[in-house]
C-alpha angles and dihedrals in degrees: 000000000000126000128193118195120191127195141164103068124131147114119314136167122246110281092027131117139237133181119213123200132196125189122195119203142161129053103005124157100166135353116213101180142355127197152151130250131178138204130196123197111283094008136101120259109261137196115256103174140335135195125199125214088253093058101258115142133200129193138190111248090241093063103035111127092017106058128052126194121202137172139210099204095185091057098035092240132143127189136195116203108198119194133173090023119201131201089250088063088070108120146107107280119213129197116220127192127189110205151140117242092202137008089258099048128096119247112268136182121240126194134205123226093255135245125234119240116188122184111191142133 
């Protein structure tokens, strides 16, 4: 069984910063990628940033230069540093991990419960 626990969300004023954390635990053989997605009311869930096990990162155009994703592979942690936040960044942010639970299993995606980020004055 795999568990993802997110933290760090909250209310922040425009221009402020937040740091989200996601910890993966449980039956984990190998993690291929970790990332962050977000969803606003009435909108599709969208990719924010991802980080592969090899260190490659990918960002949505809307957050490039403002957000930074990082990983601690040894501890199965992924972070999202969010700076210069804008009202349009308001959403529920979800952690996603792509992993194998055993050497014989297929790679599956696991999602956290989400953490609310609200950017408002």
